[in-house]
N, C-alpha and C positions, 0 to 999 in steps of 0.2 A: 504493500500500500504506500509506504514511504517513497519507494522508488518510483511508483506511478505519479505521486504528487510532484516529486522533483522533475520528472520527465515533462509533465504538463506545465510546470513552472518555467522550465527552459523553453517550452513551446511558446508561452506568452512573451518571454523575453525576446525570442527570435522574431516573433511577429512585430514587436515594437520596433526593433531595428530595421526590419523590412519596410514597415510603414514609414520610417524616417527617410529611407531611400526614395520611396515613392513620393512622399511629400516634397522632398527637395526637387525631384524631377518635375512635379506639377508646378511648383513655385517658379521654375525656370520659364514656364508659359505665362504666368501672371504673378509677378513678384508682390504686387500690392493687394492681393486678394485677402480680405479680412479673415475668412474661414481657414485658409491655408496658413496664415500667420499665427492664428490661434492654435491650430494643430501642431505647428512647428514648435511653439513655445512649450506646449504640454509634453511633446516628445523629448525635448531637451531635458525637462524635469524628470521624465521617466528613465531616460538613459542614465542620468546622474544617479538616480535611485538604485539602479542595478549595478552600476560601477562601484557603488559604495557597499555592495553586498546585500541589498534589499531584504527586509524582514517580512516573514510570512504573515505577521500580525496586521500588516498594512494591505493585505490582498484586496479587500473590498475597495479601498481608495484607488489602488492601482488599476483594478478592472473598470472603475468608474471613469478614471482619466483616459484609459485605453478606449472606452466606449465613446467618449467625447471626441477623441481623435478620429475614430471611424465616422462619426456623424459629420464632422467638419469636412473631412476629405471627400466622403461620398456626396455631400451636398454640392461641393464644387463640381464633381463629375456629373451629377444629375443635371445641374444647370447647363453644362455643355451640351448634353443630350437634348434638353428642352430648347436651347437656342438654335440647335441644328434641326429641330422639329423631328427628332427620332428617325434618323436615316434607316431605310429599310434593310440595308445590307448588314449593318453592324449592331443595331439596337437590341435584337433578341439576346445576343451573347453578352453585351454590356449590361443589360438589365439583370440577367441572371447572375452576373458577377457582383453587381451592386446588392442584390438581394442576399447573396451569400455573405458578403462583407457585413451587412447589417444584421445578419443572423448570428454571426460568430461570437459577439460578446455574450449573448444569452447561452450559447453552447459552452463557452469557456467557463462562465460562472457556474453552470451546472456540474462541469467536470472538476473544477478546482475547489469548489465549496459545496460538495454534495450533501452536507448536513444542513444546509440553509436553503430557503426558498430563493429563487433567482431575484425576485423583487426586493428581497431583503439585502442582497449583495449589491445589486445595481441601483436600487432606489426606484420608487414609483415613476418619477418624471422621466428618467432615462429609458426605462422599460417601455413606457407609453410612447416615447419618441421613436424608439426602434420600430414598434409596430406601425405608428403613424407614417413614418418615412417610407416603409415598404409599401403600405397601402396607398399612400399618396403618389408614389412613383408609378405604380401600376394604374392608378386613376389617370394620371397625366398621359401615360402611354396609350391607354384605351381611349382617352378623349381625342388624341391625335389620330389613332387608327379609325375611330368612328367617322372621321371625315373622308377616309379612303374606302369608298364603297366597293370599288373593284377588288381591292386587297381583301376585304372581308368576305366577298363572294368566294374567293379561293382559299381563305384561311379562317373560316368561321369558327371551327373547333378551337383553334389557337386563341382567337379573340375571346371566346367564351371561357376558356381555361384561365386566361389572364384576368378576366373579370372576377371569376370565382376566387382566385387566389387573392386578388386585391380586396374583395369584400371580406374575406376571412381575416386578413391582417387588420382591417379597419374595425371589424367587430371585436377582435382581441384587444385593440387599443381601448375601446369603450368599456371593456370588462376588466382592465387592470386594477382600477379602483372599485371597491364595492360601493354601490349606491348607499347613501345614508338612510337608514330606516328611522322614520320620525318617532317610533315608539321605543327607540333604543336608549332612552334617557338623554338624548341630545336636545338641548334647548336652543331653538333658533327663533330670534325675535323678528327676523325679516322673512315674511311669507314667501317672497320671490326666491330668496336663497334656499329656503326649505324645499320649494318646488323643484328647483334645479338639482339639488343634491339627491333628492329622493328618486329622480330619474337618471342619476349618474352623469349629469352634465356639470363638469367642473371648470370649463374654460371655453373660450371662443373656438379653440381647436376641436373640442368635442362636438360643438354645433356644426362646424364645417365638415367634420367626419361624417355626421349624419346625412348631410346633403350629398357628399360624395357617394356614400353607400346607396342612397336613393337613386342617384343618376346611373350608377353602375348596374343596379338591379333593373332599371328601366331598359338599358341597352340590352341586357341579357334576355329579358322577356321579349323584347322586340325581335331579336334575331333567333330566339328559340321558336317563337310563335309563327314566324314567317317562313320557316324552313321545314321541309319534310324529312331532311336527313340530319336532324339534330343529333349531337353526340350522345352515345349510349347513356341511358339513365342508370345511375348508380345510387346506392343507399345514402352515400355521403354527399350527394348533390345538394346544393343549397336551394331552398325554396325562395327564389328571387322575388316573386310577386308578393309573398307574405312578408318577407323581411323588409322590402322596400316600403310597403304600405305601413308597417308598424313603425319603422324608423322615421319616415317622413311625417306621419301624424304627430309624433313627439316633437319633431322639429317645428312644425307649424304651430302647435300649441305653445311652445316656448317663445317663438318669435312674435306671435300675436297676443301673447299673454304678458308675462313679466318683462319681456324684451321689446315690447311694442314701442316704436319711435326711436329705437337704438340703431337703425340702419340695416336691419336684417330683412331681406326680401323673401317673400314666400310665394311669389307668382309661379316660378318654375316648379317649386315643390308641389303646389296645388295642381298644376297642369299634369305633372307626372302621376300624382295620386288619382286624378280623374281617369287616367288610362289604366293604371294598375288595378284599380278597384272595379 
């Protein structure tokens, strides 16, 4: 067991030095990028930590810093893909690589701290961000593909699989924090706050996640319903119509209730709901 721990610890150290090389290469493209600068500063700190013989008691903090580096570097890489409007020739490979990179912190936390829950090691915010970033990446990719009607005709199963994977990540993001039960002895004097927390809505990002899920479910229903050769039905297939309806109803209630007048638009959500229902 001790040997496994040391081996996995060396794996993390190796990945940190590999990321440092990658970050330096990317900074050569854009020296003044804020995210790459932040990643570089954290990597310098992590390298010094290992050069000084790093203590295992700081594992959680090292993994959190490592996760932030991953988030910063992949954000830069994602923006390049978005700016290039997801080129057809290289985007599938690059997206899978980004998804793998954004999954790695969770995997390493499970390996290196098996006695603890991953959310305890990485923290709720970082774990939420890892799911959000994977789901949002697939949302942006599918949003671009949705404009390429001819591509979808030839690659409909691939499109639907991307949607399903993206919706799963976004649903996991919404489930990282348990919604606050109002009978748990929690005293909330603000009824709007109480309503949000009881529905698991903790930030603007949670609301945006709901809208993303609703849109992706709409795309899935559209292309499932209009095709006779829909990909094989499986027990683990998501029920896009039900999920989209449930999530968008929550979104509309929040935006037209406690958040009314705060700039949240519900027109698109209502239009999708009218179709899904």
